[in-house]
C-alpha positions as CSV (number, residue, x, y, z in Angstrom):
1,M,0.0,0.0,0.0
2,T,1.4,3.4,-1.0
3,D,1.5,6.2,1.5
4,R,-0.1,9.4,0.4
5,P,1.7,12.7,0.8
6,H,0.9,14.3,4.2
7,Q,-0.4,17.8,4.5
8,A,-0.1,19.1,8.0
9,D,-1.6,22.6,7.4
10,A,-4.3,23.4,4.9
11,S,-4.2,27.2,5.4
12,P,-3.2,29.5,2.6
13,E,-0.2,30.6,4.6
14,A,1.2,27.0,4.5
15,L,1.5,27.4,0.7
16,S,3.6,30.6,0.8
17,T,7.0,28.8,0.4
18,Y,6.3,28.3,-3.3
19,S,7.2,31.0,-5.9
20,S,7.6,31.3,-9.6
21,T,11.3,31.1,-9.1
22,S,11.2,27.8,-7.2
23,P,13.3,24.9,-8.7
24,R,11.8,23.3,-11.7
25,G,11.1,20.0,-9.9
26,I,8.8,21.8,-7.4
27,A,5.2,22.0,-8.7
28,R,3.1,24.9,-7.7
29,P,0.4,24.3,-5.1
30,V,-3.2,23.8,-6.2
31,F,-6.5,25.2,-4.8
32,I,-9.6,23.3,-5.7
33,D,-12.7,25.4,-5.9
34,Q,-16.0,24.3,-4.3
35,S,-17.6,24.3,-7.7
36,V,-15.7,21.1,-8.8
37,S,-18.4,18.4,-8.8
38,F,-16.4,15.6,-7.2
39,G,-15.7,17.7,-4.1
40,D,-12.8,17.9,-1.8
41,T,-11.7,14.3,-1.8
42,R,-11.4,12.4,-5.2
43,L,-9.5,15.0,-7.3
44,K,-7.6,16.2,-4.3
45,R,-6.4,12.7,-3.5
46,A,-5.5,11.9,-7.1
47,L,-3.4,15.1,-7.3
48,Q,-1.8,14.4,-4.0
49,E,-0.7,10.9,-5.2
50,Q,1.1,12.8,-8.1
51,G,3.0,14.7,-5.4
52,H,1.1,18.0,-5.6
53,Y,0.3,20.1,-2.5
54,V,-3.5,20.4,-2.7
55,V,-5.9,22.5,-0.7
56,H,-9.7,22.5,-1.1
57,V,-11.1,26.0,-0.5
58,G,-13.2,24.5,2.3
59,D,-10.1,23.4,4.2
60,A,-8.7,26.9,3.9
61,R,-11.9,28.5,5.2
62,L,-12.5,30.1,1.8
63,A,-15.6,28.2,0.7
64,E,-18.0,31.0,1.6
65,R,-15.7,33.8,0.4
66,S,-15.8,35.6,-2.9
67,D,-13.7,34.5,-6.0
68,T,-11.5,37.6,-5.2
69,S,-10.6,36.1,-1.8
70,I,-9.7,32.8,-3.4
71,T,-7.7,34.7,-6.0
72,Q,-5.8,36.7,-3.4
73,A,-4.9,33.5,-1.5
74,A,-3.8,31.9,-4.7
75,L,-1.6,34.9,-5.7
76,S,0.0,35.1,-2.3
77,S,1.0,31.5,-2.5
78,G,1.6,31.1,-6.2
79,A,-1.1,28.4,-6.4
80,A,-3.1,27.3,-9.4
81,V,-6.9,27.4,-9.1
82,V,-8.9,24.4,-10.3
83,T,-12.6,25.2,-10.8
84,S,-15.7,24.2,-12.7
85,D,-16.9,27.8,-12.9
86,G,-16.2,28.9,-16.5
87,T,-16.6,32.6,-15.5
88,F,-14.2,32.4,-12.5
89,V,-11.6,34.6,-14.0
90,K,-14.1,37.2,-15.2
91,T,-15.7,37.3,-11.8
92,A,-12.3,37.7,-10.1
93,L,-11.4,40.5,-12.5
94,S,-14.7,42.2,-12.0
95,Q,-14.5,42.1,-8.2
96,G,-10.9,42.8,-7.6
97,G,-9.1,43.5,-10.9
98,V,-6.8,40.5,-10.5
99,C,-6.9,36.8,-11.4
100,P,-4.6,33.8,-10.5
101,G,-1.5,33.1,-12.5
102,L,-3.0,29.8,-13.6
103,T,-6.7,28.9,-13.7
104,I,-7.8,25.5,-14.9
105,V,-11.5,25.1,-15.7
106,V,-12.5,21.4,-15.6
107,P,-15.9,19.8,-16.6
108,Q,-18.4,18.5,-14.1
109,L,-18.0,14.7,-14.0
110,K,-20.8,12.3,-13.3
111,K,-20.6,9.0,-11.4
112,G,-20.9,5.8,-13.4
113,A,-19.0,3.2,-15.2
114,G,-15.5,4.2,-16.0
115,A,-15.6,7.2,-13.7
116,S,-12.4,6.2,-11.9
117,A,-10.4,6.0,-15.1
118,T,-11.9,9.3,-16.3
119,L,-10.9,11.0,-13.1
120,A,-7.4,9.5,-13.3
121,S,-7.0,11.0,-16.8
122,L,-8.4,14.3,-15.7
123,A,-6.0,14.4,-12.7
124,G,-3.1,13.6,-14.9
125,L,-4.1,16.4,-17.3
126,V,-4.5,18.9,-14.5
127,G,-1.1,17.8,-13.1
128,R,0.6,18.5,-16.4
129,E,-1.0,21.9,-16.6
130,V,0.1,22.8,-13.1
131,R,3.7,21.7,-13.9
132,S,3.8,23.5,-17.3
133,T,6.0,26.6,-17.7
134,A,4.2,29.9,-17.4
135,A,4.3,32.3,-20.3
136,P,6.1,35.5,-19.2
137,G,4.0,38.5,-18.7
138,S,0.7,36.7,-18.9
139,R,-2.1,34.9,-16.9
140,T,-2.9,31.4,-18.1
141,L,-6.4,30.2,-18.5
142,A,-6.7,26.5,-19.4
143,V,-10.2,25.2,-20.2
144,V,-10.8,21.5,-20.3
145,R,-13.6,20.1,-22.5
146,M,-14.9,16.6,-22.9
147,S,-15.3,15.1,-26.4
148,Q,-15.9,11.7,-27.8
149,E,-12.2,11.1,-28.0
150,G,-11.6,12.2,-24.4
151,F,-10.5,15.5,-23.0
152,L,-9.4,18.6,-24.9
153,V,-7.5,21.4,-23.3
154,Y,-7.6,25.0,-24.7
155,R,-5.0,27.2,-23.2
156,W,-4.8,31.0,-23.4
157,H,-2.0,33.2,-22.1
158,I,-3.8,36.5,-21.5
159,P,-1.3,39.4,-21.4
160,N,-0.9,41.1,-18.1
161,E,-1.4,44.4,-19.9
162,I,-4.9,43.4,-20.8
163,V,-5.7,41.9,-17.4
164,E,-4.5,45.0,-15.5
165,I,-7.0,47.3,-17.3
166,W,-9.7,44.8,-18.3
167,R,-12.3,46.5,-16.1
168,L,-11.7,49.7,-18.2
169,F,-12.5,47.8,-21.4
170,E,-15.5,46.2,-19.8
171,A,-16.8,49.5,-18.5
172,R,-16.4,51.3,-21.9
173,G,-17.9,48.4,-23.9
174,E,-18.5,49.2,-27.6
175,A,-17.6,52.8,-27.0
176,G,-14.0,51.7,-26.8
177,V,-10.9,53.2,-25.1
178,P,-8.8,55.9,-26.9
179,C,-5.0,55.7,-26.8
180,E,-4.8,58.7,-24.4
181,D,-6.7,56.7,-21.8
182,L,-4.6,53.6,-22.4
183,A,-1.5,55.7,-22.0
184,C,-2.8,57.0,-18.7
185,H,-3.6,53.6,-17.3
186,W,-0.5,51.9,-18.7
187,R,1.6,54.9,-17.5
188,C,3.4,55.3,-20.7
189,A,3.6,57.7,-23.7
190,V,0.6,57.8,-26.1
191,S,2.8,56.5,-28.9
192,T,3.9,53.5,-26.7
193,A,0.2,52.8,-25.8
194,W,-0.7,52.9,-29.5
195,R,2.0,50.3,-30.3
196,R,0.9,48.1,-27.4
197,A,-2.7,48.3,-28.4
198,E,-1.9,47.5,-32.1
199,R,0.1,44.4,-31.0
200,H,-2.8,43.2,-28.9
201,V,-5.1,43.7,-31.9
202,R,-2.8,41.6,-34.1
203,D,-2.7,38.9,-31.4
204,G,-6.4,38.8,-31.2
205,W,-7.1,40.3,-27.7
206,L,-8.4,43.7,-28.8
207,R,-10.5,45.2,-31.6
208,K,-9.9,48.5,-33.3
209,L,-12.8,50.8,-33.7
210,R,-12.8,53.9,-36.0
211,R,-15.0,57.0,-35.7
212,G,-13.9,59.5,-38.2
213,R,-10.2,60.1,-37.6
214,R,-10.4,58.8,-34.0
215,V,-9.3,55.3,-33.1
216,F,-10.6,53.4,-30.1
217,Y,-9.9,49.9,-28.8
218,A,-12.3,47.4,-27.3
219,Q,-12.2,43.8,-26.2
220,S,-12.1,41.3,-29.0
221,W,-15.0,38.8,-29.3
222,V,-12.4,36.1,-28.5
223,L,-11.5,37.7,-25.2
224,K,-15.1,38.2,-24.3
225,A,-16.0,34.6,-25.1
226,C,-12.9,33.3,-23.3
227,L,-13.8,35.0,-20.1
228,A,-17.4,34.1,-20.4
229,G,-16.6,30.4,-20.6
230,T,-18.3,30.1,-23.9
231,A,-18.1,26.6,-25.4
232,G,-16.4,26.3,-28.8
233,V,-14.4,29.5,-28.3
234,A,-11.2,27.7,-29.4
235,I,-12.3,27.9,-33.0
236,T,-11.3,31.5,-33.2
237,T,-8.7,31.8,-30.5
238,P,-5.6,34.0,-30.7
239,K,-2.4,32.3,-31.8
240,E,-1.3,31.7,-28.2
241,Q,-4.0,29.0,-28.0
242,E,-2.7,25.4,-27.7
243,S,-4.7,22.3,-27.5
244,Y,-4.2,18.6,-26.9
245,S,-6.3,15.6,-26.1
246,V,-6.2,13.0,-23.4
247,P,-8.1,9.8,-24.1
248,Q,-10.2,8.9,-21.1
249,G,-8.6,6.2,-18.9
250,E,-5.2,6.9,-20.3
251,A,-2.5,8.8,-18.5
252,Q,-0.4,9.9,-21.5
253,A,-1.3,13.0,-23.4
254,S,-1.6,12.9,-27.1
255,R,-0.6,16.1,-28.8
256,K,-2.4,17.2,-31.9
């Protein structure tokens, strides 16, 4: 019988020893949100058996708190958040203007034949995402979908420059944001703000709106759909999107 990793303290403070500069062999901690259908035991146990330090939000006294509280705890400890709430990142941004460095949205699983093998595959997939290298200057959102072949993972690296002022884009809506306002919020010259905005347009995160000779920038439909947890958004994702499938019941990922 294999001994499972022991976790003496489930408080957020117990996770604070991890950082993005930790040695490569040390995986970041994991917070499991209460929205995950199989609760605080099955996925938690499966990830612990892979060697991850896992905390369910209920163990950390965060179950009744807002998504912002969970986000702050995750940021302070460098933890990834596993949730079944497709709008978790959007809610966290709306409430507090920040989101975790890595958010993994997993599907709700149902009990039945083959459930154990499916859970093992999902845990292996989540473990790989947690151990993956973060893209510099961005927040990663990995959305797991189920298909007939197994699991598909769509991964977006949302630039920090977009995350930092997302609430501004959300508030302005289709009116858009002019370069002067972008420069103010990014604390840079207007010409620099224009270059940044144009780069994000090319990468698919922003849209350019013209009114006469004036130019404004708004969220792209891809960014909106991504944060809204819309199914099928991967069809039109920016070039940062990656995907791979994991057949249910198998531990090895199969890259497309």
